[in-house]
C-alpha positions, 0 to 999 in steps of 0.5 A, a space after each residue: 542332881 542333874 542326870 545328864 550332866 552326870 552322863 556327860 561327865 561319865 562319857 567324858 571320863 570313859 574318853 579320858 581313859 581310851 588309848 587314843 591321845 587326841 581323844 584324851 586331850 580333847 576330853 581333858 580340855 572340856 572336862 576342865 572347861 565346863 565341868 571341873 569348875 563347878 561344885 555340881 561335878 562333886 555329887 556327880 564324881 560320886 555318883 559315877 564313882 558308885 555306879 560305873 561298871 568300869 574299873 578304870 572310870 571308877 579309878 579316875 573318878 575317884 582321883 579327880 573327886 579327891 582333886 575337886 575336894 581339895 581344889 581352892 583349899 577346899 572352896 568348891 566342896 563348901 560351896 556344895 549345899 550341905 544336905 549334898 554333902 552330908 549325903 556324900 559323907 555317909 555314903 562314901 565309906 560304905 560305898 569303900 568297903 562294897 568296892 571289889 577293886 583294891 586300886 579303887 578302894 585306895 583312891 576313894 579312901 583318899 578322897 574320905 581323907 580329903 573331905 576329913 581334912 575340911 570337915 573335922 576341923 570344923 567338928 561336922 563329921 563326927 560320925 567318921 571315927 566311930 565307923 572307922 573303929 567299927 571297920 577296923 574291928 569288923 570280923 571281915 577282913 576286907 572290911 578291916 583293910 579297908 578301915 585302916 586304910 582310910 585311917 591311915 590316909 585320914 591321919 596323913 593329912 589331919 593328925 592334929 585334929 585327932 591328938 585327943 584320940 591317939 591313946 585309943 588309936 594305940 589300943 586299936 593298933 596294938 590288936 591290929 599289928 597282930 592281925 592274924 588274917 591280913 599282912 596288909 592290915 599289919 602293914 598299914 598299921 605300921 604306916 598309920 604309926 609312921 604318921 603319928 609319930 611325926 606329931 608326938 612331942 618329947 613331953 608327950 611322955 604317955 604318947 611316947 611310951 605307948 608308941 615305944 611298947 608297939 615298936 617290937 610288933 612293928 619291926 616284926 611286920 617289917 621282918 613278915 614283909 621280908 620273909 614273904 618278899 612283899 617287897 612294896 610292903 617292905 618298901 613302904 615299911 623301911 620308909 616309916 623305919 627312916 621316918 623314926 629315925 631322922 625324928 628328933 623324938 627319941 622314939 627309938 632310943 632304947 630299942 636300937 640294939 634290937 633293931 640293928 640287930 633285926 636289920 643286920 639279920 634281914 641283910 645277912 639272910 641270903 635266902 631273902 630277896 636281893 632288893 629287900 636285903 638291901 632295903 634292910 642293909 639301908 635302914 641300918 646305915 641310917 640307923 647308924 648315922 641318925 642313932 650313932 649315940 646309941 650305937 655308941 653308948 652300947 658299943 654296938 659297932 663290933 657286932 654290927 662288923 662281924 655281921 657285915 663282913 660275910 655280906 661284904 665277901 658277896 658277889 658285886 654286880 658288874 654295873 656300878 650303879 647296880 646296888 647289891 647286899 655286898 655294897 650296902 655292907 661296905 657303905 655301912 662300914 664307912 659309915 661306922 668308920 666316919 660316924 663313930 670313934 675310931 677306937 670302937 671301929 678299927 680294932 674289931 675291924 682290923 681283926 677281921 680283916 686279918 682273919 678273912 685275909 688269911 682265908 683261902 677264899 678269894 671272895 674273903 681276901 677281897 672283902 677284906 680288902 675293900 672294907 679296909 679301904 672304906 674305912 680309911 676315910 674315918 679312921 685315918 689318923 687312928 691308924 697312922 701309927 698301926 701302918 706297918 700292919 697295913 702294908 703287908 696286907 696291901 703289898 700281898 694284895 697286890 700280887 694275890 693270885 686271884 683277879 678280884 682281890 688285885 682289883 680290890 687292893 687297887 681300890 684300898 691304895 686309892 683310898 689310903 692315898 687320899 687320906 693318908 698321903 705322907 704314909 703312901 707317898 714313902 711306899 713309893 718305891 714298893 707301890 709303883 712298881 707293882 701297879 704298874 705291873 697290874 696295868 699290864 693285865 687287861 682285867 686290872 688295867 682300869 683298877 690299877 690306873 684308878 689306883 696309880 691316878 690317886 698316887 701320882 696325885 700326892 707323889 710331888 718331887 718323887 715323881 721325877 725318877 718315874 715320870 718317863 716310865 709312867 708316862 710311856 706307859 699311859 700314853 701307850 694305853 691312850 692308844 690301845 685301852 678301851 673307852 672306860 679305861 682311856 678316861 682313867 688314864 687320861 686322869 693318871 696323866 693330869 695327876 702326873 702334871 700336877 705332881 710333876 709341875 714343870 717336869 711335865 713340860 717335855 710331855 705336855 705337847 705330845 699328850 695333847 695331841 693324843 688327847 685332843 680329839 677326846 674334846 669332840 665326843 658327844 655320845 651318851 655315857 663313856 664318851 661325855 665322861 671321857 671328854 669331861 675328864 679330858 677337859 679336867 686334865 688340860 685345865 691341870 696341865 695348864 697349871 703344871 706347864 703354866 701360862 706362857 707355855 699354855 697360851 697357844 692352846 687357850 682360846 681353842 680350849 675355852 672354845 671347847 669348854 663353851 661347846 661343852 656347856 651347849 650339850 645339855 650335859 650336867 656333867 660336862 657343864 661341870 667340867 667346864 665351869 672348873 675348866 674356867 675356874 683353873 684358866 682364871 687362876 693360871 691367866 689372872 686378869 687375862 681371863 676377864 675378857 671371857 667373863 661377859 660369857 661365862 658369869 652369865 652361864 654360872 649364874 644361869 646354872 645357880 638359878 636352874 629348877 631341878 627335876 628330871 621332867 620338865 612337865 613335871 612342876 614338882 621341886 626335888 626338895 619337896 619330892 626329897 622331904 616326903 621321900 625322907 620324912 616317910 610320908 606316903 608317896 602317894 600324897 599329891 604335891 599341888 604344883 602350879 595352879 588349883 586346877 593341876 596337881 601331881 601324884 607323887 607316886 606317878 613320878 620316877 623318884 630315882 630317875 628324878 634324884 639321878 638328874 637332880 644330883 647331876 644338876 646339884 654337883 654342877 651347881 655346886 661347881 658353879 657357886 665355887 668358880 664364881 668366887 674363884 673368878 673374882 679373887 682372879 680377875 679383881 676389878 674386872 668382875 666388878 660388874 657381876 659382884 652384886 648379882 653374883 652374891 645375890 645368888 649365892 645367898 639364895 643358895 644358901 638355904 638349899 637341900 643339898 650340903 655341898 651347894 650350901 658349902 660352895 655358896 658359903 666359900 664364895 660369898 666370903 671369898 667376894 668379901 675378902 676380895 672386894 675388901 682387897 680392891 677397896 684400898 683399904 687402911 691396915 686395921 688395929 686389932 679392937 672391939 670399937 677399932 672399926 669406928 677409928 679404921 672403918 670399912 668403906 662403905 660399899 664393903 660394909 654394904 656388901 658384909 651387911 648383905 652376906 654376913 646376916 644370911 650366913 649367920 642364919 644358914 647356920 641356925 639350922 645347919 645339920 651338917 658338920 662339913 658345911 658348918 665347918 667350912 663356915 667357921 674357917 671361912 669366917 675365921 679367914 674373912 675376919 683375919 683379913 677384914 678385921 673386927 669392922 667384919 663382925 661389927 653389930 655381929 660380934 657376940 653371934 659369931 662368939 656364939 657359933 665357936 661357944 655351941 661348937 666347942 660345947 657340942 651343942 650346935 645343931 648339926 651336933 645335936 642328938 635326940 637320944 642324948 640329954 640336954 643336960 648330958 655331956 657329949 662323949 669325949 670319945 668321937 668321930 675323927 669329922 666331929 674333930 674337924 669341926 671342933 678344929 675350925 671352931 678353934 680357927 674362928 676363936 684365934 681369928 676373934 683373938 686376933 681381931 679383938 686384941 686385949 679386948 678378947 680378954 672377957 670372952 677368953 674367960 669363957 673359951 678357956 675351959 671350952 678350949 682346954 677340955 680338948 687336951 686330955 690323955 683320951 682325947 684324939 690327937 686332932 682334938 689335942 693338937 688343935 687345942 694347943 695350937 688354938 691357945 698359941 694363936 689366942 695368945 699371939 692375938 691378946 698378946 700381954 693382955 693374957 698375962 692373968 692366965 699365964 700359969 694355967 696356960 703354962 701348966 697345959 703346955 707342960 703336959 702338951 710338950 710331954 705328949 706322945 705325939 709330935 704334932 702335939 709337941 710341936 703346937 706345945 713348943 710354939 704355944 710356949 715361945 708365944 706365951 714366954 714373948 707375950 706375957 707380962 710375968 716374970 717367967 725367969 724362974 720356970 726357964 729351965 724347967 721350960 728348956 727341960 721340956 723343950 730338949 727332947 724335941 731337939 733329937 731328931 735325925 734327918 729321916 724323922 718323920 715330918 711332924 718331929 722336924 716340924 716340932 724341932 723348928 717350933 722348939 728353936 723358934 721357942 728357945 729364940 724368944 726365951 733368949 730375946 725376952 730374958 737372956 740372963 736366964 738362959 744358960 748359954 753355954 748349955 743351950 747355945 751348941 743345941 740350938 745353933 745345931 738344929 739350924 737351918 730350920 727345914 720345915 717351918 720357915 716361920 719360926 726363922 724370926 724368933 731364931 734369927 732375932 735371938 741371933 741378932 740380939 746375941 751378937 749385939 749383946 753377947 757376941 763372945 757367946 757366939 764366936 765359938 759357933 761362927 764358922 756354923 752360923 755363917 754356914 746357915 746364913 749362907 743357906 737361908 740366903 742362897 737365892 736357889 732356895 725358896 724364901 725363908 727368912 723375909 725381907 726384914 730378916 734377910 735386910 738385918 742379916 745382911 747388915 750383920 754379915 757386913 759387920 762380921 766381915 769388918 772383923 773377920 773378912 776370911 771367914 765371910 769369904 770362905 763361907 761364900 757370903 761375900 756376894 752379900 757385901 755392898 759393891 760386891 
């Protein structure tokens, strides 16, 4: 080895660690050009690592040595003479044992791992494992620390080469986990086990059993880190725990109750460091998400909630971005609510909320209110019948003597408004005055404005009585409030515009004058946020007042939106993209003039990289996968050419994720806006269709579920719009109808480019919301395009619905559940949304295939029917019956063989305790009677008897009951048309006609009026006693001041009927005001 080469290399390394930037650049350039491309640099760096007196130089030599060994897939190392490689392999482990500096030891250990990656698979380093075993069992603590660390780094790289040694490793680790002298040994052992866990297969029963036997000791080591405030060790071990939680192998299964209790104890112990408590609680949150079947089967939610509530009452930091145990506890309550059946969560939580809210301690009352707020998302359906118990708590909280409780109550109101719209809108008379009072207090002003914003969003017509007062108050705050409050106020004004629609006209111009200057703000943080919210609000104004009123502002606002794109803020780009979508909806094809500037900006957003530092070519996908998998942050991920690599430990992951999440949300909005623009601008968008579709398809594998969902929605929107613009023939149902009514070649080509990637995405889709969105989008597109859309892919699309209904889709899989085991019937409300979406897809397939759906129906019938059981949720029961109704409408007479089993099911559903299910059942019975070829006359009295209770409503009955009454009227209409003689008209007609006019479900006017026309033609005498009442109904449905309630065909037939009645009894027609519909009137 050339000593001059070594000396020159050493001098350059010294220069590289100097503080002189120019000197560092020059040295680095010379190292890369003259040293790092030759194999001789490897023994030279090893020599410097062994002999340099300067710690920074030894550290750098170790880092560079690892890079050179790994360089070009190990080619530089392999090209070294064998004797030199053997010398380095023999000296390096001993050298590490002798090294005094911990950082250098760790970096040198990674050199051993890099060499082992090459040599072990070749079978040329048999001495390594015996050396490591001997070192790990050495009586010297420092040797054990080094030995286990080297073994850990080696395992990170080449577990596959050590599979036959796992049992001996487990025996070794069993001892190291209880090392009496070194916490570092225990920590590194847990990390090594975290690596091994990723390579254990479910079939490796012995390895699985041996690993599980070590879990209690592993958990104890995590506890030791927390107790001794070893934050670095705790972070590393909670990473390991997260790895174990997300693995598909059920390693943690039977230990979940003990693990949850341990994490809850760590998180709840106020003597521990706050950050460590947050780590423990975050791990508990992961446990709830990834091991929900074990949490559910062991009914752990009540005990977890019991432990979380005291934590939820702790102080919150002022900064919304700061984490704290209380915020973590509320996140877990949210997680329990959204991941578990509400029956396991809300009863226990309700008792705790009542207990804590009755406490004299305001912190307890505040915690109770926040817990109520975060639970609504996952328990909204379950809570609905219990709201009479909830409202007194909310009302008391809004006038509580403590400011923090009043603010928390505003948060709870905001949550309730998002998920329980009808219930909150009905309480407007209580909520609005109390929230307005809180807006007068500076301490509660911002929270109150946020609650008002959420409430206004759902008020609809009720807002008219409050609008003057609200707008006066909000306009005042725009002048006087601090910037953060102005942002919330501006959002609330947008919601007021959304609710009041044309009622906002008097306030439009004055409000624009107030807020336009917010659009020139440029300061980071609060100013940018206010500017963005103002852009959003102005878009809502445009939708409220209409394009003619907004047109004078349109060009200038588009200019402001384009400026927002250029300001380098992901948040402003997001707001500009949203604004473009709104303007396209408002102005339609008028917006097309802006497409040449808007579309490239959207596509550029979809293509952009996602990392915080331009100098680091490290994708966040790589970073997040390493982070989520629990693999060590010290892994070097090669980026760019072979001579450069970035240490993940050198990357600020938090900063990276912050930047990434802002860009990801921006891309989500950009992807969504593309579909909106095509739908609005129609043929003007043609030049951009191909490129847009390609970019959206490229986003389907994205790691962020929001982007996958937006790309899915937009791609299917593009297909539907393209189809509409292709001048298509009307499709007919049938499996082979595409041969008779084919798609145009261009539509068929587009479908080919879009559908296959979407079906491929589904195979690995792990997010239920995305899978749900795909089902709904496919259903809409099948309904629009017809059976030709699924040509060649019908079985695949059917299998998506089958998998989801069987609860065996990838996003529904649970590694802790046996494949042969039935999924539990009681499930989270979010799970029910996915089941309902699959039902939509089945309904669309039935509509598209018609009678050809018959073979598939025999498969789907039991899968759907199992969701109508008494212990299923309202959503499951309702969607199952609704799905059957739509299937019958699609299959028509082909449903006949299934008539009686369906009728039995519908009888049960008509007696359901919930009006929503009764409504769907009434519709389904009507469809069955109309379409089956079986003679159901013997069943008529039974059917009518089951429908009768649905007519018992009052004007102030809940919307679901009024809807059920309308559907029952439609069903009676279908019974009359199908077989009038089987209907006891003298008993039925008074109830039937008294139920008119329909108030909620105008689609049922079709069967209702078909029955009336039929009776006038066949048995007019039966209707004569009701003529005055019927004429009033006719006048109501024809009133031009109302929205259309009957459609053109019914309207024309109805006018003809009025003409006929006028010929018989013109006085009655005149008296009812219907003469205006007579010819010549």
